[in-house]
A tleap script that builds the chain and sets N, CA, C and O, in Angstrom:
source leaprc.protein.ff14SB
mol = sequence {
  NMET LYS LEU PHE ILE VAL TYR ILE LEU LEU
  LEU THR ALA ALA SER ILE HIE SER ILE TYR
  SER ARG GLN TYR VAL ILE GLY CYS TYR PHE
  THR ASN TRP SER GLN TYR ARG GLN GLY LEU
  GLY HIE PHE SER PRO SER HIE ILE ASP PRO
  SER LEU CYS THR HIE VAL TYR TYR ALA PHE
  ALA ASN ILE ASN VAL LYS THR ARG SER PRO
  SER SER PHE GLU MET ASN CASP
}
set mol.1.N position { 0.822 -1.198 0.000 }
set mol.1.CA position { 0.000 0.000 0.000 }
set mol.1.C position { 0.865 1.262 0.000 }
set mol.1.O position { 0.556 2.234 -0.689 }
set mol.2.N position { 1.963 1.237 0.787 }
set mol.2.CA position { 2.851 2.403 0.839 }
set mol.2.C position { 3.483 2.653 -0.530 }
set mol.2.O position { 3.640 3.797 -0.955 }
set mol.3.N position { 3.839 1.571 -1.208 }
set mol.3.CA position { 4.439 1.705 -2.530 }
set mol.3.C position { 3.442 2.327 -3.516 }
set mol.3.O position { 3.830 3.133 -4.362 }
set mol.4.N position { 2.192 1.964 -3.411 }
set mol.4.CA position { 1.145 2.528 -4.260 }
set mol.4.C position { 0.981 4.025 -4.006 }
set mol.4.O position { 0.828 4.798 -4.952 }
set mol.5.N position { 1.010 4.435 -2.751 }
set mol.5.CA position { 0.881 5.857 -2.400 }
set mol.5.C position { 2.069 6.648 -2.936 }
set mol.5.O position { 1.898 7.748 -3.461 }
set mol.6.N position { 3.272 6.095 -2.805 }
set mol.6.CA position { 4.472 6.761 -3.331 }
set mol.6.C position { 4.367 6.886 -4.853 }
set mol.6.O position { 4.710 7.923 -5.420 }
set mol.7.N position { 3.896 5.838 -5.499 }
set mol.7.CA position { 3.720 5.867 -6.951 }
set mol.7.C position { 2.734 6.960 -7.369 }
set mol.7.O position { 3.002 7.699 -8.316 }
set mol.8.N position { 1.624 7.068 -6.690 }
set mol.8.CA position { 0.619 8.092 -6.997 }
set mol.8.C position { 1.186 9.489 -6.766 }
set mol.8.O position { 0.940 10.391 -7.567 }
set mol.9.N position { 1.936 9.680 -5.691 }
set mol.9.CA position { 2.538 10.991 -5.415 }
set mol.9.C position { 3.547 11.376 -6.496 }
set mol.9.O position { 3.580 12.525 -6.935 }
set mol.10.N position { 4.364 10.422 -6.921 }
set mol.10.CA position { 5.335 10.704 -7.982 }
set mol.10.C position { 4.635 11.009 -9.308 }
set mol.10.O position { 5.052 11.901 -10.046 }
set mol.11.N position { 3.594 10.280 -9.597 }
set mol.11.CA position { 2.827 10.527 -10.815 }
set mol.11.C position { 2.171 11.905 -10.790 }
set mol.11.O position { 2.145 12.599 -11.806 }
set mol.12.N position { 1.650 12.297 -9.649 }
set mol.12.CA position { 1.037 13.618 -9.500 }
set mol.12.C position { 2.078 14.722 -9.652 }
set mol.12.O position { 1.835 15.723 -10.326 }
set mol.13.N position { 3.239 14.538 -9.024 }
set mol.13.CA position { 4.306 15.537 -9.119 }
set mol.13.C position { 4.788 15.682 -10.561 }
set mol.13.O position { 5.033 16.797 -11.023 }
set mol.14.N position { 4.924 14.573 -11.269 }
set mol.14.CA position { 5.357 14.632 -12.668 }
set mol.14.C position { 4.316 15.332 -13.536 }
set mol.14.O position { 4.674 16.084 -14.442 }
set mol.15.N position { 3.054 15.098 -13.272 }
set mol.15.CA position { 1.987 15.751 -14.039 }
set mol.15.C position { 1.977 17.253 -13.804 }
set mol.15.O position { 1.853 18.032 -14.748 }
set mol.16.N position { 2.106 17.657 -12.556 }
set mol.16.CA position { 2.123 19.088 -12.226 }
set mol.16.C position { 3.328 19.763 -12.861 }
set mol.16.O position { 3.215 20.872 -13.383 }
set mol.17.N position { 4.479 19.105 -12.821 }
set mol.17.CA position { 5.690 19.665 -13.419 }
set mol.17.C position { 5.517 19.853 -14.927 }
set mol.17.O position { 5.914 20.884 -15.471 }
set mol.18.N position { 4.933 18.873 -15.602 }
set mol.18.CA position { 4.770 18.986 -17.052 }
set mol.18.C position { 3.785 20.084 -17.433 }
set mol.18.O position { 3.926 20.696 -18.491 }
set mol.19.N position { 2.801 20.339 -16.596 }
set mol.19.CA position { 1.831 21.405 -16.872 }
set mol.19.C position { 2.484 22.775 -16.747 }
set mol.19.O position { 2.272 23.636 -17.601 }
set mol.20.N position { 3.270 22.993 -15.703 }
set mol.20.CA position { 3.843 24.312 -15.452 }
set mol.20.C position { 5.128 24.585 -16.219 }
set mol.20.O position { 5.552 25.738 -16.292 }
set mol.21.N position { 5.753 23.581 -16.784 }
set mol.21.CA position { 6.991 23.808 -17.530 }
set mol.21.C position { 6.759 23.872 -19.033 }
set mol.21.O position { 7.722 23.905 -19.798 }
set mol.22.N position { 5.522 23.891 -19.467 }
set mol.22.CA position { 5.189 23.903 -20.886 }
set mol.22.C position { 5.606 25.237 -21.508 }
set mol.22.O position { 5.319 26.304 -20.965 }
set mol.23.N position { 6.289 25.163 -22.656 }
set mol.23.CA position { 6.726 26.350 -23.381 }
set mol.23.C position { 5.763 26.611 -24.533 }
set mol.23.O position { 5.371 25.680 -25.237 }
set mol.24.N position { 5.389 27.839 -24.725 }
set mol.24.CA position { 4.460 28.208 -25.776 }
set mol.24.C position { 5.199 28.833 -26.948 }
set mol.24.O position { 6.255 29.442 -26.777 }
set mol.25.N position { 4.641 28.680 -28.128 }
set mol.25.CA position { 5.181 29.276 -29.345 }
set mol.25.C position { 4.317 30.475 -29.706 }
set mol.25.O position { 3.099 30.365 -29.843 }
set mol.26.N position { 4.972 31.621 -29.856 }
set mol.26.CA position { 4.285 32.825 -30.309 }
set mol.26.C position { 4.898 33.174 -31.659 }
set mol.26.O position { 6.000 33.717 -31.734 }
set mol.27.N position { 4.174 32.858 -32.714 }
set mol.27.CA position { 4.689 33.033 -34.060 }
set mol.27.C position { 4.272 34.354 -34.680 }
set mol.27.O position { 3.144 34.813 -34.501 }
set mol.28.N position { 5.198 34.957 -35.410 }
set mol.28.CA position { 4.931 36.187 -36.158 }
set mol.28.C position { 5.085 35.867 -37.644 }
set mol.28.O position { 6.096 35.306 -38.066 }
set mol.29.N position { 4.086 36.224 -38.421 }
set mol.29.CA position { 4.049 35.935 -39.849 }
set mol.29.C position { 4.580 37.144 -40.614 }
set mol.29.O position { 4.101 38.261 -40.421 }
set mol.30.N position { 5.570 36.924 -41.483 }
set mol.30.CA position { 6.180 38.010 -42.248 }
set mol.30.C position { 6.037 37.724 -43.737 }
set mol.30.O position { 6.344 36.626 -44.199 }
set mol.31.N position { 5.567 38.721 -44.483 }
set mol.31.CA position { 5.468 38.607 -45.941 }
set mol.31.C position { 6.529 39.484 -46.586 }
set mol.31.O position { 6.787 40.598 -46.129 }
set mol.32.N position { 7.144 38.978 -47.652 }
set mol.32.CA position { 8.228 39.746 -48.270 }
set mol.32.C position { 7.738 40.943 -49.070 }
set mol.32.O position { 8.513 41.871 -49.299 }
set mol.33.N position { 6.487 40.957 -49.502 }
set mol.33.CA position { 6.016 42.074 -50.332 }
set mol.33.C position { 5.731 43.332 -49.516 }
set mol.33.O position { 5.543 44.400 -50.099 }
set mol.34.N position { 5.694 43.242 -48.212 }
set mol.34.CA position { 5.451 44.441 -47.399 }
set mol.34.C position { 6.630 45.414 -47.450 }
set mol.34.O position { 6.489 46.571 -47.056 }
set mol.35.N position { 7.777 44.965 -47.926 }
set mol.35.CA position { 8.928 45.859 -48.059 }
set mol.35.C position { 8.746 46.872 -49.185 }
set mol.35.O position { 9.460 47.874 -49.225 }
set mol.36.N position { 7.810 46.634 -50.098 }
set mol.36.CA position { 7.581 47.525 -51.228 }
set mol.36.C position { 6.505 48.567 -50.966 }
set mol.36.O position { 6.301 49.453 -51.796 }
set mol.37.N position { 5.823 48.489 -49.857 }
set mol.37.CA position { 4.777 49.468 -49.536 }
set mol.37.C position { 5.408 50.809 -49.163 }
set mol.37.O position { 6.560 50.870 -48.733 }
set mol.38.N position { 4.648 51.857 -49.331 }
set mol.38.CA position { 5.114 53.198 -48.998 }
set mol.38.C position { 4.550 53.633 -47.654 }
set mol.38.O position { 3.491 53.159 -47.242 }
set mol.39.N position { 5.242 54.521 -46.975 }
set mol.39.CA position { 4.754 55.125 -45.736 }
set mol.39.C position { 4.622 54.135 -44.594 }
set mol.39.O position { 5.510 53.313 -44.364 }
set mol.40.N position { 3.496 54.221 -43.873 }
set mol.40.CA position { 3.285 53.379 -42.696 }
set mol.40.C position { 3.134 51.897 -43.038 }
set mol.40.O position { 3.314 51.043 -42.170 }
set mol.41.N position { 2.810 51.587 -44.281 }
set mol.41.CA position { 2.657 50.194 -44.687 }
set mol.41.C position { 3.970 49.472 -44.913 }
set mol.41.O position { 4.004 48.243 -44.980 }
set mol.42.N position { 5.077 50.246 -45.032 }
set mol.42.CA position { 6.387 49.629 -45.257 }
set mol.42.C position { 6.794 48.838 -44.022 }
set mol.42.O position { 6.743 49.349 -42.903 }
set mol.43.N position { 7.196 47.597 -44.231 }
set mol.43.CA position { 7.585 46.738 -43.112 }
set mol.43.C position { 8.706 45.819 -43.571 }
set mol.43.O position { 8.591 45.148 -44.597 }
set mol.44.N position { 9.791 45.793 -42.804 }
set mol.44.CA position { 10.922 44.925 -43.120 }
set mol.44.C position { 11.248 44.071 -41.891 }
set mol.44.O position { 10.734 44.344 -40.807 }
set mol.45.N position { 12.086 43.052 -42.037 }
set mol.45.CA position { 12.407 42.202 -40.887 }
set mol.45.C position { 13.001 42.963 -39.700 }
set mol.45.O position { 12.878 42.522 -38.558 }
set mol.46.N position { 13.636 44.091 -39.961 }
set mol.46.CA position { 14.197 44.876 -38.855 }
set mol.46.C position { 13.111 45.490 -37.973 }
set mol.46.O position { 13.392 45.904 -36.848 }
set mol.47.N position { 11.876 45.551 -38.471 }
set mol.47.CA position { 10.763 46.085 -37.685 }
set mol.47.C position { 10.164 45.063 -36.719 }
set mol.47.O position { 9.358 45.432 -35.865 }
set mol.48.N position { 10.538 43.799 -36.834 }
set mol.48.CA position { 9.980 42.758 -35.966 }
set mol.48.C position { 10.580 42.900 -34.576 }
set mol.48.O position { 11.801 42.893 -34.419 }
set mol.49.N position { 9.737 43.026 -33.581 }
set mol.49.CA position { 10.182 43.138 -32.192 }
set mol.49.C position { 10.470 41.734 -31.658 }
set mol.49.O position { 9.542 40.944 -31.481 }
set mol.50.N position { 11.753 41.406 -31.396 }
set mol.50.CA position { 12.082 40.046 -30.957 }
set mol.50.C position { 11.516 39.682 -29.584 }
set mol.50.O position { 11.468 38.503 -29.235 }
set mol.51.N position { 11.090 40.664 -28.809 }
set mol.51.CA position { 10.516 40.350 -27.500 }
set mol.51.C position { 9.066 39.873 -27.623 }
set mol.51.O position { 8.504 39.361 -26.655 }
set mol.52.N position { 8.452 40.035 -28.804 }
set mol.52.CA position { 7.065 39.621 -29.004 }
set mol.52.C position { 6.930 38.230 -29.614 }
set mol.52.O position { 5.894 37.587 -29.446 }
set mol.53.N position { 7.953 37.754 -30.318 }
set mol.53.CA position { 7.844 36.512 -31.083 }
set mol.53.C position { 8.880 35.490 -30.627 }
set mol.53.O position { 10.029 35.834 -30.350 }
set mol.54.N position { 8.459 34.238 -30.554 }
set mol.54.CA position { 9.426 33.166 -30.332 }
set mol.54.C position { 9.853 32.557 -31.664 }
set mol.54.O position { 10.934 31.976 -31.762 }
set mol.55.N position { 9.013 32.687 -32.689 }
set mol.55.CA position { 9.299 32.166 -34.020 }
set mol.55.C position { 8.801 33.169 -35.061 }
set mol.55.O position { 7.790 33.841 -34.857 }
set mol.56.N position { 9.525 33.260 -36.179 }
set mol.56.CA position { 9.098 34.097 -37.298 }
set mol.56.C position { 8.804 33.172 -38.471 }
set mol.56.O position { 9.646 32.366 -38.867 }
set mol.57.N position { 7.603 33.296 -39.022 }
set mol.57.CA position { 7.197 32.498 -40.173 }
set mol.57.C position { 7.300 33.369 -41.416 }
set mol.57.O position { 6.570 34.350 -41.558 }
set mol.58.N position { 8.203 33.007 -42.308 }
set mol.58.CA position { 8.405 33.744 -43.547 }
set mol.58.C position { 7.403 33.232 -44.575 }
set mol.58.O position { 7.243 32.023 -44.741 }
set mol.59.N position { 6.732 34.149 -45.263 }
set mol.59.CA position { 5.601 33.779 -46.114 }
set mol.59.C position { 5.969 32.820 -47.243 }
set mol.59.O position { 5.312 31.792 -47.407 }
set mol.60.N position { 6.981 33.125 -48.008 }
set mol.60.CA position { 7.288 32.309 -49.173 }
set mol.60.C position { 8.790 32.119 -49.298 }
set mol.60.O position { 9.563 33.041 -49.036 }
set mol.61.N position { 9.202 30.925 -49.698 }
set mol.61.CA position { 10.612 30.642 -49.949 }
set mol.61.C position { 10.702 29.464 -50.912 }
set mol.61.O position { 9.803 28.626 -50.976 }
set mol.62.N position { 11.775 29.417 -51.638 }
set mol.62.CA position { 12.063 28.255 -52.481 }
set mol.62.C position { 12.880 27.265 -51.663 }
set mol.62.O position { 13.591 27.655 -50.737 }
set mol.63.N position { 12.779 25.998 -52.001 }
set mol.63.CA position { 13.605 24.979 -51.366 }
set mol.63.C position { 14.543 24.416 -52.421 }
set mol.63.O position { 14.101 23.922 -53.457 }
set mol.64.N position { 15.850 24.496 -52.148 }
set mol.64.CA position { 16.838 23.922 -53.038 }
set mol.64.C position { 16.779 22.405 -52.885 }
set mol.64.O position { 17.004 21.884 -51.793 }
set mol.65.N position { 16.482 21.702 -53.955 }
set mol.65.CA position { 16.283 20.253 -53.892 }
set mol.65.C position { 17.576 19.524 -53.537 }
set mol.65.O position { 17.543 18.531 -52.811 }
set mol.66.N position { 18.702 19.998 -54.034 }
set mol.66.CA position { 19.978 19.317 -53.782 }
set mol.66.C position { 20.452 19.495 -52.348 }
set mol.66.O position { 20.894 18.538 -51.713 }
set mol.67.N position { 20.360 20.719 -51.839 }
set mol.67.CA position { 20.865 20.991 -50.487 }
set mol.67.C position { 19.780 20.925 -49.420 }
set mol.67.O position { 20.079 20.905 -48.226 }
set mol.68.N position { 18.514 20.889 -49.851 }
set mol.68.CA position { 17.363 20.878 -48.938 }
set mol.68.C position { 17.377 22.066 -47.981 }
set mol.68.O position { 17.036 21.947 -46.804 }
set mol.69.N position { 17.776 23.200 -48.513 }
set mol.69.CA position { 17.818 24.421 -47.710 }
set mol.69.C position { 16.968 25.493 -48.387 }
set mol.69.O position { 16.776 25.459 -49.602 }
set mol.70.N position { 16.461 26.444 -47.604 }
set mol.70.CA position { 15.627 27.495 -48.197 }
set mol.70.C position { 16.460 28.487 -48.999 }
set mol.70.O position { 17.617 28.756 -48.675 }
set mol.71.N position { 15.858 29.017 -50.039 }
set mol.71.CA position { 16.488 30.082 -50.814 }
set mol.71.C position { 15.413 31.111 -51.134 }
set mol.71.O position { 14.222 30.801 -51.120 }
set mol.72.N position { 15.836 32.322 -51.418 }
set mol.72.CA position { 14.881 33.416 -51.597 }
set mol.72.C position { 14.348 33.467 -53.020 }
set mol.72.O position { 14.965 32.956 -53.954 }
set mol.73.N position { 13.174 34.104 -53.163 }
set mol.73.CA position { 12.597 34.367 -54.472 }
set mol.73.C position { 13.284 35.557 -55.124 }
set mol.73.O position { 13.551 35.555 -56.325 }
set mol.74.N position { 13.565 36.565 -54.322 }
set mol.74.CA position { 14.098 37.818 -54.834 }
set mol.74.C position { 15.469 38.088 -54.225 }
set mol.74.O position { 15.806 37.538 -53.176 }
set mol.75.N position { 16.248 38.924 -54.875 }
set mol.75.CA position { 17.618 39.194 -54.423 }
set mol.75.C position { 17.664 39.875 -53.060 }
set mol.75.O position { 18.596 39.635 -52.293 }
set mol.76.N position { 16.690 40.710 -52.740 }
set mol.76.CA position { 16.730 41.463 -51.483 }
set mol.76.C position { 15.991 40.762 -50.341 }
set mol.76.O position { 15.770 41.375 -49.296 }
set mol.77.N position { 15.610 39.520 -50.509 }
set mol.77.CA position { 14.954 38.774 -49.426 }
set mol.77.C position { 15.981 38.287 -48.418 }
set mol.77.O position { 15.620 37.639 -47.434 }
savepdb mol mol.pdb
quit
């Protein structure tokens, strides 16, 4: 019986730990065409506040089949 109680306590502690140690993803979506807008609509990667996002999702990219790495559509991307 004591072993069962210890098992339940350890299981409860592990469950509580997993709930409170969970990390969340806060993604920011970036489109490359916003760099061509004028005035207040102009937006570039330097405008992204790193304290707000854990991940940045880039709208479009090519994938190089040989190297399996991303490459840009345009020269200034």
